[in-house]
C-alpha positions as CSV (number, residue, x, y, z in Angstrom):
1,M,120.2,85.2,-103.6
2,D,116.7,86.2,-102.8
3,A,115.9,89.8,-103.7
4,P,114.4,92.2,-101.2
5,L,110.9,93.7,-101.7
6,P,110.7,97.5,-101.9
7,A,109.6,98.8,-98.5
8,S,106.1,99.7,-99.8
9,D,105.5,96.0,-100.7
10,A,106.8,94.5,-97.5
11,Q,104.2,92.9,-95.4
12,P,104.2,91.8,-91.7
13,S,105.7,88.5,-91.2
14,A,103.9,85.8,-89.3
15,S,107.1,84.9,-87.4
16,P,108.1,86.4,-83.9
17,N,110.5,89.3,-83.3
18,P,114.1,88.5,-84.9
19,P,116.9,87.7,-82.5
20,A,119.0,90.6,-81.2
21,P,121.8,91.5,-83.7
22,G,124.7,90.4,-81.4
23,R,123.3,86.8,-81.6
24,R,122.4,86.6,-85.3
25,T,125.5,84.8,-86.5
26,A,125.2,82.0,-83.9
27,L,121.5,81.5,-84.6
28,K,122.4,81.0,-88.3
29,V,123.9,77.5,-87.6
30,F,122.6,76.1,-84.4
31,G,120.1,78.4,-82.6
32,G,118.3,79.3,-85.8
33,L,117.3,75.6,-86.3
34,V,115.9,75.7,-82.7
35,A,114.0,78.9,-83.3
36,A,112.8,77.9,-86.7
37,G,111.1,74.9,-85.1
38,T,108.9,77.3,-82.9
39,I,108.2,79.4,-85.7
40,G,107.2,76.6,-87.9
41,T,104.8,75.3,-85.1
42,A,103.2,78.7,-84.9
43,S,102.7,79.2,-88.6
44,A,101.4,75.7,-89.1
45,G,98.5,76.8,-87.0
46,S,97.9,79.7,-89.3
47,I,97.9,77.3,-92.3
48,S,95.5,74.9,-90.7
49,S,93.1,77.5,-89.7
50,S,93.0,79.2,-93.1
51,S,92.8,75.8,-95.0
52,G,89.5,74.4,-93.7
53,G,87.6,74.4,-97.0
54,D,88.1,72.5,-100.1
55,D,87.2,75.4,-102.4
56,V,90.7,76.6,-103.8
57,R,89.1,79.8,-105.3
58,A,87.3,80.7,-102.1
59,S,90.3,80.8,-99.9
60,L,94.1,80.2,-100.8
61,T,97.1,80.4,-98.5
62,I,100.6,80.9,-100.1
63,V,103.3,80.0,-97.7
64,A,106.7,81.8,-98.3
65,P,109.3,79.6,-96.5
66,A,111.4,82.6,-95.4
67,A,110.8,85.9,-93.7
68,A,109.1,88.9,-95.4
69,G,111.2,90.8,-97.8
70,G,113.1,88.0,-99.7
71,G,112.7,86.5,-103.2
72,W,110.2,83.7,-101.9
73,D,108.2,86.3,-100.4
74,A,108.3,88.5,-103.3
75,V,106.8,85.6,-105.4
76,A,104.0,85.0,-102.7
77,R,103.2,88.6,-102.5
78,S,103.1,89.3,-106.3
79,M,100.8,86.4,-106.8
80,Q,98.6,87.6,-104.0
81,L,98.4,90.9,-105.5
82,A,97.6,89.6,-109.0
83,Q,94.9,87.2,-107.6
84,R,93.3,90.1,-105.7
85,A,93.4,92.6,-108.4
86,H,91.5,90.0,-110.9
87,S,89.3,88.1,-108.5
88,I,91.2,85.0,-109.4
89,T,90.5,83.8,-105.8
90,N,88.0,85.3,-103.2
91,T,90.7,85.5,-100.6
92,T,94.4,84.9,-100.9
93,Q,96.6,85.3,-97.7
94,V,100.4,85.0,-97.5
95,V,102.0,83.3,-94.4
96,N,105.8,83.6,-93.8
97,M,107.4,80.7,-92.3
98,P,111.2,81.0,-92.1
99,G,113.8,78.6,-90.8
100,A,116.5,75.9,-91.9
101,G,116.6,77.3,-95.5
102,G,112.8,76.7,-95.9
103,T,112.8,72.9,-94.7
104,I,110.5,74.1,-91.8
105,A,107.8,75.4,-94.1
106,L,108.4,72.3,-96.5
107,T,107.8,69.9,-93.5
108,N,104.7,71.7,-92.4
109,V,103.0,72.0,-95.8
110,A,103.9,68.1,-96.3
111,S,101.9,67.5,-93.3
112,L,98.8,69.1,-94.7
113,E,97.8,66.1,-96.8
114,G,94.7,66.8,-98.8
115,H,94.6,70.5,-98.3
116,A,94.5,71.8,-101.9
117,N,94.0,75.5,-100.8
118,T,97.6,75.8,-99.6
119,L,100.5,76.5,-101.8
120,L,104.3,76.5,-101.1
121,V,106.8,78.9,-102.8
122,G,109.9,77.0,-103.3
123,G,112.9,76.9,-105.5
124,T,116.7,76.2,-106.0
125,G,117.5,77.2,-102.4
126,L,114.8,75.1,-100.8
127,L,116.0,72.0,-102.9
128,A,119.3,72.8,-101.8
129,A,118.5,73.0,-98.2
130,T,116.9,69.5,-98.2
131,I,120.2,68.2,-99.2
132,Q,122.2,70.5,-97.0
133,F,120.4,69.9,-93.9
134,R,119.5,66.3,-94.7
135,S,115.9,66.9,-94.2
136,A,113.5,64.0,-93.6
137,V,111.2,65.5,-95.9
138,A,112.1,65.8,-99.7
139,F,111.2,68.6,-102.0
140,T,108.9,66.2,-104.0
141,D,107.2,64.9,-101.0
142,V,104.8,67.8,-101.6
143,T,103.0,68.1,-105.1
144,P,105.2,70.2,-107.3
145,L,102.8,72.1,-109.7
146,S,104.8,74.5,-111.7
147,L,108.2,76.2,-112.3
148,L,107.5,80.1,-112.7
149,V,110.7,81.9,-113.2
150,E,114.3,82.0,-112.9
151,E,116.7,84.5,-111.4
152,Y,120.2,84.7,-112.6
153,D,123.5,85.3,-110.9
154,A,126.2,87.6,-112.3
155,I,129.8,87.3,-111.7
156,V,130.8,90.7,-110.5
157,V,134.1,92.6,-109.5
158,P,134.7,96.1,-108.2
159,A,134.9,98.7,-111.2
160,D,138.5,99.3,-110.3
161,S,139.4,95.6,-110.3
162,P,142.3,94.5,-112.4
163,Y,140.1,91.9,-114.0
164,Q,138.5,93.3,-117.0
165,D,136.8,90.0,-118.2
166,L,136.0,86.5,-116.9
167,E,139.0,84.9,-118.4
168,S,141.6,87.0,-116.7
169,L,139.8,86.6,-113.5
170,L,139.9,82.7,-113.8
171,E,143.5,82.6,-115.0
172,A,144.5,84.4,-111.7
173,W,142.2,82.1,-109.8
174,R,144.0,79.1,-111.2
175,A,147.4,80.3,-110.5
176,D,146.8,81.0,-106.8
177,T,143.2,79.9,-105.9
178,G,143.5,81.1,-102.2
179,S,144.5,84.5,-103.2
180,I,141.1,85.1,-104.9
181,P,138.4,85.3,-102.2
182,W,134.8,85.2,-103.4
183,T,131.5,86.2,-101.7
184,G,127.8,85.9,-102.4
185,G,124.5,86.4,-100.6
186,G,123.8,83.0,-99.8
187,S,124.0,79.1,-100.0
188,F,122.8,79.4,-103.7
189,D,125.5,81.7,-104.7
190,Q,128.1,79.5,-103.1
191,L,126.8,76.6,-105.3
192,V,127.3,78.9,-108.4
193,V,131.0,79.6,-107.4
194,T,131.6,76.0,-106.7
195,D,130.3,75.1,-110.1
196,L,132.4,77.8,-111.8
197,A,135.5,76.6,-109.9
198,I,134.9,73.0,-111.1
199,K,134.3,74.1,-114.6
200,A,137.3,76.2,-114.6
201,G,139.5,73.3,-113.4
202,I,140.0,74.5,-109.9
203,E,139.6,72.2,-107.0
204,A,136.3,73.3,-105.2
205,A,137.8,72.3,-101.8
206,D,140.5,74.8,-102.2
207,L,138.5,77.9,-103.0
208,T,137.9,80.7,-100.4
209,Y,134.3,81.6,-99.9
210,I,133.1,84.3,-97.5
211,S,129.4,84.4,-97.1
212,S,127.5,87.7,-97.0
213,D,124.1,88.5,-95.6
214,G,122.4,90.0,-98.6
215,G,123.3,92.0,-101.6
216,G,124.4,95.0,-99.5
217,E,127.1,93.2,-97.6
218,V,128.2,91.5,-101.1
219,T,128.8,95.0,-102.4
220,Q,130.5,96.2,-99.2
221,A,132.8,93.3,-99.2
222,L,133.9,94.0,-102.7
223,L,134.5,97.6,-102.3
224,N,136.5,97.3,-99.0
225,G,138.7,94.5,-100.5
226,T,137.5,91.7,-98.3
227,V,136.9,89.7,-101.4
228,Q,137.9,90.2,-105.2
229,A,134.9,88.6,-106.7
230,A,131.3,87.6,-106.2
231,A,128.5,85.7,-107.5
232,S,125.3,87.8,-106.9
233,G,121.5,87.7,-108.0
234,L,120.6,90.1,-110.6
235,P,118.0,92.1,-108.3
236,D,121.0,92.7,-106.0
237,C,123.7,93.9,-108.1
238,R,122.3,95.4,-111.4
239,D,121.9,98.8,-110.0
240,Q,125.3,98.7,-108.6
241,V,126.7,97.7,-112.0
242,D,124.5,100.5,-113.5
243,S,126.0,103.1,-111.1
244,G,129.5,102.1,-112.1
245,R,130.6,100.8,-108.6
246,L,130.7,97.1,-109.9
247,R,131.6,95.5,-113.2
248,A,129.7,92.5,-114.5
249,L,132.0,89.9,-116.2
250,A,129.4,87.2,-116.9
251,L,125.7,86.3,-116.6
252,V,125.4,82.8,-115.1
253,A,123.0,81.5,-117.9
254,T,122.7,80.0,-121.2
255,D,121.1,82.9,-122.9
256,R,121.7,86.7,-122.5
257,V,119.0,88.9,-120.8
258,P,118.1,92.3,-122.3
259,A,120.9,94.6,-122.3
260,D,119.0,97.0,-120.2
261,V,118.8,94.4,-117.5
262,L,122.5,93.5,-117.7
263,D,124.9,94.0,-120.7
264,A,127.3,91.1,-120.2
265,P,128.2,87.8,-121.9
266,T,126.8,84.5,-120.5
267,T,129.1,81.9,-118.9
268,V,128.1,79.3,-121.6
269,E,129.0,81.9,-124.4
270,L,132.5,82.2,-122.7
271,G,133.1,78.5,-122.7
272,Y,132.0,77.5,-119.2
273,D,128.9,75.4,-118.8
274,V,127.8,77.0,-115.7
275,T,124.1,77.7,-115.8
276,L,122.7,77.0,-112.3
277,A,119.7,79.4,-112.0
278,N,117.8,80.5,-108.8
279,W,114.3,79.2,-110.0
280,R,111.0,79.7,-108.2
281,S,108.3,77.2,-108.0
282,I,104.8,76.4,-106.6
283,S,103.8,73.3,-105.0
284,A,100.8,72.0,-103.0
285,P,100.5,69.5,-100.1
286,P,100.6,65.7,-101.0
287,G,97.1,63.8,-101.3
288,I,95.2,66.1,-103.6
289,D,93.3,64.7,-106.4
290,E,93.5,65.2,-110.2
291,E,90.6,67.6,-110.2
292,E,92.3,69.9,-107.5
293,I,95.7,69.8,-109.4
294,A,94.0,70.9,-112.6
295,T,92.0,73.7,-110.8
296,L,95.3,74.9,-109.2
297,G,96.9,74.8,-112.5
298,D,94.2,77.2,-113.8
299,V,94.7,79.4,-110.8
300,I,98.5,79.5,-111.5
301,A,98.1,80.1,-115.4
302,E,95.6,83.0,-114.7
303,T,97.8,84.6,-112.1
304,I,100.9,84.7,-114.3
305,A,99.0,86.0,-117.3
306,T,98.2,89.3,-115.5
307,P,99.8,92.7,-115.8
308,E,100.7,92.5,-112.0
309,W,102.8,89.6,-112.6
310,E,104.4,91.1,-115.7
311,E,105.4,94.0,-113.5
312,A,106.9,91.7,-110.9
313,I,109.0,90.1,-113.5
314,A,110.4,93.3,-114.7
315,R,111.0,94.7,-111.1
316,Y,112.8,91.6,-109.9
317,A,114.7,90.9,-113.1
318,W,113.1,87.5,-113.3
319,T,113.2,85.5,-116.4
320,P,109.8,83.5,-117.1
321,N,110.4,79.7,-117.4
322,V,107.0,78.0,-116.9
323,M,107.3,74.2,-116.7
324,T,104.8,71.5,-115.4
325,G,104.0,68.0,-115.6
326,E,106.6,65.4,-116.5
327,E,109.0,68.2,-117.9
328,L,108.9,69.4,-114.3
329,T,109.4,66.1,-112.6
330,T,112.4,65.3,-115.0
331,F,113.9,68.9,-114.2
332,L,113.7,68.3,-110.3
333,V,115.5,64.9,-110.6
334,E,118.3,66.5,-112.7
335,Q,118.4,69.4,-110.3
336,T,118.7,67.3,-107.4
337,E,121.5,65.3,-108.7
338,Q,123.4,68.5,-109.7
339,I,123.1,70.2,-106.3
340,R,124.0,66.9,-104.4
341,S,127.1,66.6,-106.6
342,L,128.2,70.2,-105.8
343,Y,127.7,69.9,-102.2
344,Q,129.8,66.6,-102.3
345,E,132.5,68.6,-104.2
346,M,132.4,71.4,-101.4
347,G,132.9,68.4,-98.8
348,S,129.4,69.1,-97.3
């Protein structure tokens, strides 16, 4: 899931005040889509007013398609910090535009045809949302510029769990699928659990998945016995693993990360080809020319070469994976097919 920013880094959101806590669950499914439309309209005005010029380096707006404090926001704020620190642009502002898994922001940015000084942070979750919500605007209706980083999930259980390794957990899951409830911090984590079930020979439609709202709720659900296992993003679970409250059985990746980030074998290493990563990307509106694409490419390259960006990578346990051009185009096609297939397995 998207990792929270430290309180000192959080910035005010462009969105209205959040709904009352008692209405939060209902708004996630139905009311949230209505509210998101209002938020999107207001934020689109902010984008339009800040994108009047054509000089990318004079004024740049980075749209985070979620509220302040999440992973997309972390990418946007980290880029903003780096660009300000090194005068890569004269002015960089971040606009938060939450709603419908990011598709409100995607739709608004797609409408800004030819505005090269607006960038959209995206990623696996946004691509998934276009499929889940059957968005009229596709992820590639904007101009994908670069993949930046990947964030990996870990398969975790309580420290006192009887499951000491991934295989023992999967054996119990195969024997009685419904008796092993899972959780995760969002729709991306559910995709990971679904993919793991399929690769382990378990019917995805039979698994029990209880969604949690963030890493804190994931840990709580594990420790109070509501669930027995979880897929959780590294920024959310590694402190709990380090403290001894949770045990990491596997990293959902092809290659290991440094042991000081997480000392655990990968799913591939253990014989399960489950590698879906929570990648983060940068896109621009449609209709920009090759010279503008090249300039934006230079801005991105300069930004991710800064010490500030390196510090963000360490802070959020991101893994750099820069991808552009035809390689990125092919990657997005493959990711779309994989995610659509997983939703079909889930019956969505």
